[in-house]
N, CA, C and O atoms as a Tinker XYZ file with bonds, in Angstrom:
   392  protein
     1  N    116.272000   79.644000   73.524000    73     2
     2  CA   115.912000   80.543000   74.596000    64     1     3
     3  C    114.486000   80.315000   75.066000    63     2     4     5
     4  O    114.196000   80.510000   76.246000    81     3
     5  N    113.585000   79.906000   74.174000    73     3     6
     6  CA   112.204000   79.664000   74.563000    64     5     7
     7  C    112.077000   78.478000   75.505000    63     6     8     9
     8  O    111.084000   78.380000   76.226000    81     7
     9  N    113.055000   77.569000   75.520000    73     7    10
    10  CA   112.974000   76.407000   76.398000    64     9    11
    11  C    113.054000   76.805000   77.869000    63    10    12    13
    12  O    112.617000   76.053000   78.740000    81    11
    13  N    113.610000   77.980000   78.151000    73    11    14
    14  CA   113.688000   78.442000   79.543000    64    13    15
    15  C    112.408000   79.121000   79.986000    63    14    16    17
    16  O    112.223000   79.342000   81.183000    81    15
    17  N    111.521000   79.458000   79.070000    73    15    18
    18  CA   110.252000   80.078000   79.419000    64    17    19
    19  C    110.353000   81.573000   79.611000    63    18    20    21
    20  O    109.459000   82.179000   80.203000    81    19
    21  N    111.434000   82.190000   79.119000    73    19    22
    22  CA   111.608000   83.624000   79.330000    64    21    23
    23  C    110.634000   84.434000   78.492000    63    22    24    25
    24  O    110.159000   85.479000   78.939000    81    23
    25  N    110.324000   83.969000   77.272000    73    23    26
    26  CA   109.463000   84.751000   76.400000    64    25    27
    27  C    108.095000   84.130000   76.212000    63    26    28    29
    28  O    107.337000   84.599000   75.362000    81    27
    29  N    107.743000   83.104000   76.959000    73    27    30
    30  CA   106.467000   82.432000   76.749000    64    29    31
    31  C    105.318000   83.230000   77.342000    63    30    32    33
    32  O    105.417000   83.711000   78.471000    81    31
    33  N    104.227000   83.376000   76.597000    73    31    34
    34  CA   103.097000   84.135000   77.110000    64    33    35
    35  C    102.399000   83.432000   78.272000    63    34    36    37
    36  O    101.745000   84.092000   79.079000    81    35
    37  N    102.522000   82.122000   78.373000    73    35    38
    38  CA   101.878000   81.394000   79.464000    64    37    39
    39  C    102.451000   81.773000   80.813000    63    38    40    41
    40  O    101.717000   81.824000   81.799000    81    39
    41  N    103.744000   82.040000   80.880000    73    39    42
    42  CA   104.374000   82.400000   82.145000    64    41    43
    43  C    103.936000   83.760000   82.636000    63    42    44    45
    44  O    103.760000   83.958000   83.839000    81    43
    45  N    103.754000   84.719000   81.709000    73    43    46
    46  CA   103.363000   86.063000   82.132000    64    45    47
    47  C    101.892000   86.117000   82.518000    63    46    48    49
    48  O    101.524000   86.840000   83.443000    81    47
    49  N    101.036000   85.353000   81.815000    73    47    50
    50  CA    99.608000   85.407000   82.144000    64    49    51
    51  C     99.329000   84.747000   83.483000    63    50    52    53
    52  O     98.453000   85.195000   84.222000    81    51
    53  N    100.075000   83.668000   83.811000    73    51    54
    54  CA    99.845000   83.033000   85.109000    64    53    55
    55  C    100.303000   83.955000   86.240000    63    54    56    57
    56  O     99.730000   83.919000   87.329000    81    55
    57  N    101.309000   84.766000   86.003000    73    55    58
    58  CA   101.748000   85.715000   87.015000    64    57    59
    59  C    100.710000   86.792000   87.269000    63    58    60    61
    60  O    100.520000   87.216000   88.409000    81    59
    61  N    100.026000   87.244000   86.201000    73    59    62
    62  CA    98.988000   88.253000   86.371000    64    61    63
    63  C     97.787000   87.683000   87.098000    63    62    64    65
    64  O     97.201000   88.353000   87.948000    81    63
    65  N     97.416000   86.469000   86.778000    73    63    66
    66  CA    96.271000   85.842000   87.434000    64    65    67
    67  C     96.517000   85.650000   88.917000    63    66    68    69
    68  O     95.610000   85.839000   89.728000    81    67
    69  N     97.748000   85.272000   89.281000    73    67    70
    70  CA    98.065000   85.082000   90.693000    64    69    71
    71  C     98.013000   86.410000   91.430000    63    70    72    73
    72  O     97.587000   86.458000   92.585000    81    71
    73  N     98.440000   87.490000   90.781000    73    71    74
    74  CA    98.413000   88.805000   91.423000    64    73    75
    75  C     96.995000   89.282000   91.682000    63    74    76    77
    76  O     96.724000   89.900000   92.711000    81    75
    77  N     96.084000   88.998000   90.752000    73    75    78
    78  CA    94.696000   89.418000   90.932000    64    77    79
    79  C     94.035000   88.659000   92.069000    63    78    80    81
    80  O     93.290000   89.243000   92.856000    81    79
    81  N     94.302000   87.350000   92.164000    73    79    82
    82  CA    93.673000   86.581000   93.227000    64    81    83
    83  C     94.228000   86.982000   94.587000    63    82    84    85
    84  O     93.496000   86.970000   95.577000    81    83
    85  N     95.503000   87.336000   94.655000    73    83    86
    86  CA    96.078000   87.765000   95.926000    64    85    87
    87  C     95.471000   89.083000   96.386000    63    86    88    89
    88  O     95.240000   89.268000   97.580000    81    87
    89  N     95.208000   90.010000   95.452000    73    87    90
    90  CA    94.637000   91.289000   95.849000    64    89    91
    91  C     93.193000   91.116000   96.304000    63    90    92    93
    92  O     92.760000   91.807000   97.226000    81    91
    93  N     92.438000   90.213000   95.683000    73    91    94
    94  CA    91.068000   89.982000   96.128000    64    93    95
    95  C     91.050000   89.304000   97.484000    63    94    96    97
    96  O     90.171000   89.579000   98.301000    81    95
    97  N     92.015000   88.414000   97.740000    73    95    98
    98  CA    92.115000   87.791000   99.064000    64    97    99
    99  C     92.476000   88.827000  100.115000    63    98   100   101
   100  O     91.990000   88.754000  101.243000    81    99
   101  N     93.319000   89.789000   99.766000    73    99   102
   102  CA    93.703000   90.830000  100.709000    64   101   103
   103  C     92.509000   91.707000  101.062000    63   102   104   105
   104  O     92.343000   92.087000  102.221000    81   103
   105  N     91.671000   92.033000  100.073000    73   103   106
   106  CA    90.502000   92.864000  100.360000    64   105   107
   107  C     89.489000   92.099000  101.206000    63   106   108   109
   108  O     88.811000   92.702000  102.038000    81   107
   109  N     89.372000   90.783000  101.014000    73   107   110
   110  CA    88.472000   89.978000  101.834000    64   109   111
   111  C     88.963000   89.911000  103.265000    63   110   112   113
   112  O     88.159000   89.965000  104.195000    81   111
   113  N     90.274000   89.794000  103.461000    73   111   114
   114  CA    90.802000   89.715000  104.822000    64   113   115
   115  C     90.647000   91.051000  105.547000    63   114   116   117
   116  O     90.469000   91.071000  106.765000    81   115
   117  N     90.713000   92.170000  104.815000    73   115   118
   118  CA    90.485000   93.470000  105.430000    64   117   119
   119  C     89.042000   93.588000  105.900000    63   118   120   121
   120  O     88.773000   94.183000  106.944000    81   119
   121  N     88.115000   93.025000  105.138000    73   119   122
   122  CA    86.709000   93.095000  105.510000    64   121   123
   123  C     86.411000   92.220000  106.722000    63   122   124   125
   124  O     85.480000   92.513000  107.473000    81   123
   125  N     87.187000   91.142000  106.930000    73   123   126
   126  CA    86.936000   90.227000  108.038000    64   125   127
   127  C     87.463000   90.748000  109.364000    63   126   128   129
   128  O     87.065000   90.237000  110.410000    81   127
   129  N     88.339000   91.739000  109.364000    73   127   130
   130  CA    88.924000   92.218000  110.601000    64   129   131
   131  C     87.872000   92.924000  111.445000    63   130   132   133
   132  O     87.153000   93.797000  110.958000    81   131
   133  N     87.789000   92.540000  112.705000    73   131   134
   134  CA    86.814000   93.144000  113.606000    64   133   135
   135  C     87.383000   94.442000  114.166000    63   134   136   137
   136  O     88.526000   94.474000  114.622000    81   135
   137  N     86.598000   95.506000  114.133000    73   135   138
   138  CA    87.024000   96.775000  114.712000    64   137   139
   139  C     86.393000   96.915000  116.088000    63   138   140   141
   140  O     85.175000   96.819000  116.239000    81   139
   141  N     87.237000   97.144000  117.090000    73   139   142
   142  CA    86.792000   97.307000  118.470000    64   141   143
   143  C     87.493000   98.523000  119.050000    63   142   144   145
   144  O     88.453000   99.028000  118.467000    81   143
   145  N     87.022000   98.989000  120.182000    73   143   146
   146  CA    87.682000  100.120000  120.831000    64   145   147
   147  C     88.119000   99.708000  122.220000    63   146   148   149
   148  O     87.605000   98.747000  122.792000    81   147
   149  N     89.082000  100.454000  122.755000    73   147   150
   150  CA    89.607000  100.158000  124.069000    64   149   151
   151  C     90.468000  101.296000  124.581000    63   150   152   153
   152  O     90.517000  102.373000  123.987000    81   151
   153  N     91.153000  101.043000  125.703000    73   151   154
   154  CA    91.990000  102.042000  126.358000    64   153   155
   155  C     93.416000  101.502000  126.445000    63   154   156   157
   156  O     93.622000  100.346000  126.816000    81   155
   157  N     94.401000  102.337000  126.103000    73   155   158
   158  CA    95.807000  101.942000  126.182000    64   157   159
   159  C     96.198000  101.835000  127.650000    63   158   160   161
   160  O     96.061000  102.795000  128.408000    81   159
   161  N     96.686000  100.660000  128.049000    73   159   162
   162  CA    97.048000  100.419000  129.439000    64   161   163
   163  C     98.552000  100.570000  129.683000    63   162   164   165
   164  O     98.976000  101.005000  130.754000    81   163
   165  N     99.354000  100.205000  128.675000    73   163   166
   166  CA   100.801000  100.171000  128.873000    64   165   167
   167  C    101.503000  100.318000  127.534000    63   166   168   169
   168  O    101.026000   99.827000  126.511000    81   167
   169  N    102.651000  101.006000  127.552000    73   167   170
   170  CA   103.500000  101.109000  126.373000    64   169   171
   171  C    104.605000  100.067000  126.492000    63   170   172   173
   172  O    105.290000   99.997000  127.513000    81   171
   173  N    104.777000   99.265000  125.457000    73   171   174
   174  CA   105.783000   98.201000  125.443000    64   173   175
   175  C    106.908000   98.580000  124.477000    63   174   176   177
   176  O    106.739000   99.482000  123.658000    81   175
   177  N    108.052000   97.900000  124.566000    73   175   178
   178  CA   109.131000   98.161000  123.602000    64   177   179
   179  C    108.715000   97.812000  122.172000    63   178   180   181
   180  O    107.741000   97.090000  121.960000    81   179
   181  N    109.443000   98.318000  121.217000    73   179   182
   182  CA   109.243000   98.074000  119.785000    64   181   183
   183  C    107.896000   98.598000  119.296000    63   182   184   185
   184  O    107.257000   97.973000  118.449000    81   183
   185  N    107.468000   99.728000  119.818000    73   183   186
   186  CA   106.242000  100.411000  119.381000    64   185   187
   187  C    105.012000   99.532000  119.516000    63   186   188   189
   188  O    104.133000   99.559000  118.655000    81   187
   189  N    104.942000   98.746000  120.596000    73   187   190
   190  CA   103.778000   97.933000  120.897000    64   189   191
   191  C    103.043000   98.528000  122.087000    63   190   192   193
   192  O    103.629000   99.230000  122.911000    81   191
   193  N    101.749000   98.235000  122.162000    73   191   194
   194  CA   100.912000   98.770000  123.235000    64   193   195
   195  C    100.022000   97.669000  123.767000    63   194   196   197
   196  O     99.553000   96.823000  123.005000    81   195
   197  N     99.780000   97.671000  125.092000    73   195   198
   198  CA    98.778000   96.800000  125.686000    64   197   199
   199  C     97.495000   97.586000  125.774000    63   198   200   201
   200  O     97.462000   98.670000  126.357000    81   199
   201  N     96.433000   97.045000  125.195000    73   199   202
   202  CA    95.154000   97.741000  125.137000    64   201   203
   203  C     94.100000   96.867000  125.813000    63   202   204   205
   204  O     93.978000   95.680000  125.508000    81   203
   205  N     93.336000   97.465000  126.737000    73   203   206
   206  CA    92.208000   96.768000  127.343000    64   205   207
   207  C     90.966000   97.120000  126.544000    63   206   208   209
   208  O     90.570000   98.283000  126.462000    81   207
   209  N     90.356000   96.094000  125.954000    73   207   210
   210  CA    89.161000   96.296000  125.146000    64   209   211
   211  C     87.970000   96.595000  126.040000    63   210   212   213
   212  O     88.000000   96.330000  127.241000    81   211
   213  N     86.923000   97.148000  125.446000    73   211   214
   214  CA    85.699000   97.445000  126.188000    64   213   215
   215  C     85.071000   96.178000  126.745000    63   214   216   217
   216  O     84.389000   96.225000  127.769000    81   215
   217  N     85.293000   95.037000  126.079000    73   215   218
   218  CA    84.774000   93.753000  126.575000    64   217   219
   219  C     85.550000   93.257000  127.785000    63   218   220   221
   220  O     85.072000   92.385000  128.511000    81   219
   221  N     86.764000   93.811000  128.016000    73   219   222
   222  CA    87.540000   93.432000  129.190000    64   221   223
   223  C     88.815000   92.660000  128.903000    63   222   224   225
   224  O     89.641000   92.523000  129.805000    81   223
   225  N     89.022000   92.148000  127.694000    73   223   226
   226  CA    90.221000   91.367000  127.398000    64   225   227
   227  C     91.394000   92.286000  127.043000    63   226   228   229
   228  O     91.199000   93.428000  126.627000    81   227
   229  N     92.610000   91.769000  127.214000    73   227   230
   230  CA    93.837000   92.502000  126.888000    64   229   231
   231  C     94.347000   92.070000  125.520000    63   230   232   233
   232  O     94.307000   90.888000  125.180000    81   231
   233  N     94.829000   93.033000  124.737000    73   231   234
   234  CA    95.347000   92.794000  123.392000    64   233   235
   235  C     96.665000   93.528000  123.253000    63   234   236   237
   236  O     96.805000   94.649000  123.742000    81   235
   237  N     97.635000   92.911000  122.594000    73   235   238
   238  CA    98.880000   93.587000  122.239000    64   237   239
   239  C     98.704000   94.133000  120.833000    63   238   240   241
   240  O     98.369000   93.389000  119.911000    81   239
   241  N     98.931000   95.440000  120.665000    73   239   242
   242  CA    98.666000   96.075000  119.373000    64   241   243
   243  C     99.836000   96.945000  118.947000    63   242   244   245
   244  O    100.576000   97.467000  119.782000    81   243
   245  N     99.995000   97.094000  117.644000    73   243   246
   246  CA   100.971000   98.029000  117.092000    64   245   247
   247  C    100.209000   99.143000  116.380000    63   246   248   249
   248  O     99.021000   99.011000  116.087000    81   247
   249  N    100.904000  100.228000  116.112000    73   247   250
   250  CA   100.262000  101.382000  115.489000    64   249   251
   251  C    100.242000  101.188000  113.977000    63   250   252   253
   252  O    101.208000  100.697000  113.394000    81   251
   253  N     99.138000  101.576000  113.350000    73   251   254
   254  CA    99.001000  101.447000  111.899000    64   253   255
   255  C     99.986000  102.388000  111.205000    63   254   256   257
   256  O    100.344000  103.436000  111.742000    81   255
   257  N    100.412000  102.002000  110.018000    73   255   258
   258  CA   101.403000  102.780000  109.271000    64   257   259
   259  C    100.891000  104.181000  108.953000    63   258   260   261
   260  O    101.660000  105.142000  108.982000    81   259
   261  N     99.616000  104.304000  108.653000    73   259   262
   262  CA    99.046000  105.608000  108.326000    64   261   263
   263  C     99.175000  106.572000  109.500000    63   262   264   265
   264  O     99.484000  107.748000  109.304000    81   263
   265  N     98.942000  106.085000  110.721000    73   263   266
   266  CA    99.056000  106.937000  111.912000    64   265   267
   267  C    100.516000  107.248000  112.218000    63   266   268   269
   268  O    100.848000  108.348000  112.661000    81   267
   269  N    101.387000  106.264000  111.978000    73   267   270
   270  CA   102.810000  106.451000  112.249000    64   269   271
   271  C    103.405000  107.520000  111.336000    63   270   272   273
   272  O    104.242000  108.313000  111.767000    81   271
   273  N    102.977000  107.541000  110.086000    73   271   274
   274  CA   103.477000  108.538000  109.139000    64   273   275
   275  C    103.040000  109.945000  109.512000    63   274   276   277
   276  O    103.752000  110.912000  109.241000    81   275
   277  N    101.870000  110.064000  110.133000    73   275   278
   278  CA   101.361000  111.370000  110.528000    64   277   279
   279  C    101.772000  111.763000  111.948000    63   278   280   281
   280  O    101.291000  112.766000  112.475000    81   279
   281  N    102.651000  110.987000  112.565000    73   279   282
   282  CA   103.210000  111.273000  113.881000    64   281   283
   283  C    102.132000  111.412000  114.955000    63   282   284   285
   284  O    102.209000  112.296000  115.808000    81   283
   285  N    101.129000  110.534000  114.910000    73   283   286
   286  CA   100.087000  110.534000  115.939000    64   285   287
   287  C    100.681000  109.898000  117.189000    63   286   288   289
   288  O    101.210000  108.788000  117.135000    81   287
   289  N    100.594000  110.604000  118.314000    73   287   290
   290  CA   101.136000  110.107000  119.576000    64   289   291
   291  C    100.084000  109.295000  120.308000    63   290   292   293
   292  O     98.936000  109.719000  120.439000    81   291
   293  N    100.480000  108.136000  120.779000    73   291   294
   294  CA    99.599000  107.298000  121.577000    64   293   295
   295  C    100.178000  107.245000  122.983000    63   294   296   297
   296  O    101.328000  106.846000  123.170000    81   295
   297  N     99.387000  107.645000  123.969000    73   295   298
   298  CA    99.827000  107.679000  125.358000    64   297   299
   299  C     98.952000  106.755000  126.200000    63   298   300   301
   300  O     97.855000  106.378000  125.790000    81   299
   301  N     99.449000  106.399000  127.373000    73   299   302
   302  CA    98.673000  105.577000  128.301000    64   301   303
   303  C     97.419000  106.345000  128.693000    63   302   304   305
   304  O     97.488000  107.524000  129.040000    81   303
   305  N     96.286000  105.681000  128.637000    73   303   306
   306  CA    95.005000  106.308000  128.959000    64   305   307
   307  C     94.228000  106.766000  127.746000    63   306   308   309
   308  O     93.058000  107.124000  127.881000    81   307
   309  N     94.828000  106.771000  126.559000    73   307   310
   310  CA    94.119000  107.176000  125.344000    64   309   311
   311  C     93.111000  106.114000  124.925000    63   310   312   313
   312  O     93.380000  104.916000  125.014000    81   311
   313  N     91.943000  106.570000  124.467000    73   311   314
   314  CA    90.968000  105.647000  123.865000    64   313   315
   315  C     91.335000  105.489000  122.390000    63   314   316   317
   316  O     91.594000  106.472000  121.696000    81   315
   317  N     91.355000  104.250000  121.926000    73   315   318
   318  CA    91.758000  103.960000  120.552000    64   317   319
   319  C     90.781000  102.974000  119.926000    63   318   320   321
   320  O     90.097000  102.224000  120.621000    81   319
   321  N     90.732000  102.993000  118.590000    73   319   322
   322  CA    90.001000  101.983000  117.824000    64   321   323
   323  C     91.042000  101.100000  117.168000    63   322   324   325
   324  O     92.020000  101.591000  116.605000    81   323
   325  N     90.831000   99.798000  117.243000    73   323   326
   326  CA    91.797000   98.892000  116.632000    64   325   327
   327  C     91.109000   97.791000  115.856000    63   326   328   329
   328  O     89.935000   97.484000  116.067000    81   327
   329  N     91.877000   97.207000  114.950000    73   327   330
   330  CA    91.429000   96.060000  114.161000    64   329   331
   331  C     92.089000   94.830000  114.739000    63   330   332   333
   332  O     93.306000   94.807000  114.920000    81   331
   333  N     91.308000   93.811000  115.030000    73   331   334
   334  CA    91.860000   92.566000  115.538000    64   333   335
   335  C     92.275000   91.670000  114.382000    63   334   336   337
   336  O     91.619000   91.631000  113.341000    81   335
   337  N     93.362000   90.959000  114.580000    73   335   338
   338  CA    93.839000   90.031000  113.570000    64   337   339
   339  C     92.889000   88.836000  113.490000    63   338   340   341
   340  O     92.495000   88.303000  114.527000    81   339
   341  N     92.512000   88.403000  112.280000    73   339   342
   342  CA    91.613000   87.248000  112.185000    64   341   343
   343  C     92.268000   85.946000  112.619000    63   342   344   345
   344  O     91.573000   85.022000  113.039000    81   343
   345  N     93.591000   85.852000  112.527000    73   343   346
   346  CA    94.268000   84.615000  112.892000    64   345   347
   347  C     94.614000   84.557000  114.376000    63   346   348   349
   348  O     94.657000   83.467000  114.947000    81   347
   349  N     94.865000   85.713000  115.024000    73   347   350
   350  CA    95.227000   85.744000  116.437000    64   349   351
   351  C     94.475000   86.902000  117.090000    63   350   352   353
   352  O     94.831000   88.064000  116.898000    81   351
   353  N     93.442000   86.588000  117.857000    73   351   354
   354  CA    92.583000   87.616000  118.442000    64   353   355
   355  C     93.310000   88.402000  119.530000    63   354   356   357
   356  O     92.839000   89.467000  119.929000    81   355
   357  N     94.434000   87.909000  120.012000    73   355   358
   358  CA    95.207000   88.603000  121.043000    64   357   359
   359  C     96.117000   89.687000  120.484000    63   358   360   361
   360  O     96.816000   90.359000  121.242000    81   359
   361  N     96.116000   89.863000  119.172000    73   359   362
   362  CA    96.953000   90.886000  118.540000    64   361   363
   363  C     96.092000   91.779000  117.669000    63   362   364   365
   364  O     95.065000   91.351000  117.143000    81   363
   365  N     96.520000   93.030000  117.522000    73   363   366
   366  CA    95.748000   93.954000  116.712000    64   365   367
   367  C     96.582000   95.113000  116.225000    63   366   368   369
   368  O     97.782000   95.199000  116.485000    81   367
   369  N     95.905000   96.018000  115.501000    73   367   370
   370  CA    96.558000   97.200000  114.954000    64   369   371
   371  C     95.711000   98.412000  115.316000    63   370   372   373
   372  O     94.504000   98.425000  115.073000    81   371
   373  N     96.340000   99.428000  115.895000    73   371   374
   374  CA    95.640000  100.647000  116.267000    64   373   375
   375  C     95.460000  101.476000  114.995000    63   374   376   377
   376  O     96.439000  101.843000  114.344000    81   375
   377  N     94.199000  101.771000  114.643000    73   375   378
   378  CA    93.922000  102.496000  113.413000    64   377   379
   379  C     93.443000  103.917000  113.670000    63   378   380   381
   380  O     93.450000  104.737000  112.751000    81   379
   381  N     93.026000  104.233000  114.898000    73   379   382
   382  CA    92.522000  105.575000  115.168000    64   381   383
   383  C     92.590000  105.875000  116.666000    63   382   384   385
   384  O     92.342000  105.007000  117.503000    81   383
   385  N     92.929000  107.118000  116.976000    73   383   386
   386  CA    92.854000  107.585000  118.362000    64   385   387
   387  C     91.540000  108.328000  118.528000    63   386   388   389
   388  O     91.244000  109.241000  117.758000    81   387
   389  N     90.754000  107.951000  119.519000    73   387   390
   390  CA    89.428000  108.544000  119.705000    64   389   391
   391  C     89.464000  109.731000  120.636000    63   390   392
   392  O     88.429000  110.343000  120.897000    81   391
């Protein structure tokens, strides 16, 4: 049974190490997200919103899970704060209604 690696301590320790590095990478990526504010211009299907940033560019954003759970309504014309994705600056997540 040990030949399959089911009871080997090396397999469990490598799994814990990978989990720790993933959580530290997740916290670093949260710190890298730029927070900007803007105005909701349009409501799109699938709970997406077009937001015009204060700098003038348009971003497609979805509502953060925390706001969705608390039933925060986002309407056209609302000022919102959002986090931009580090990989795609044209997408973001609405984290607060101002």
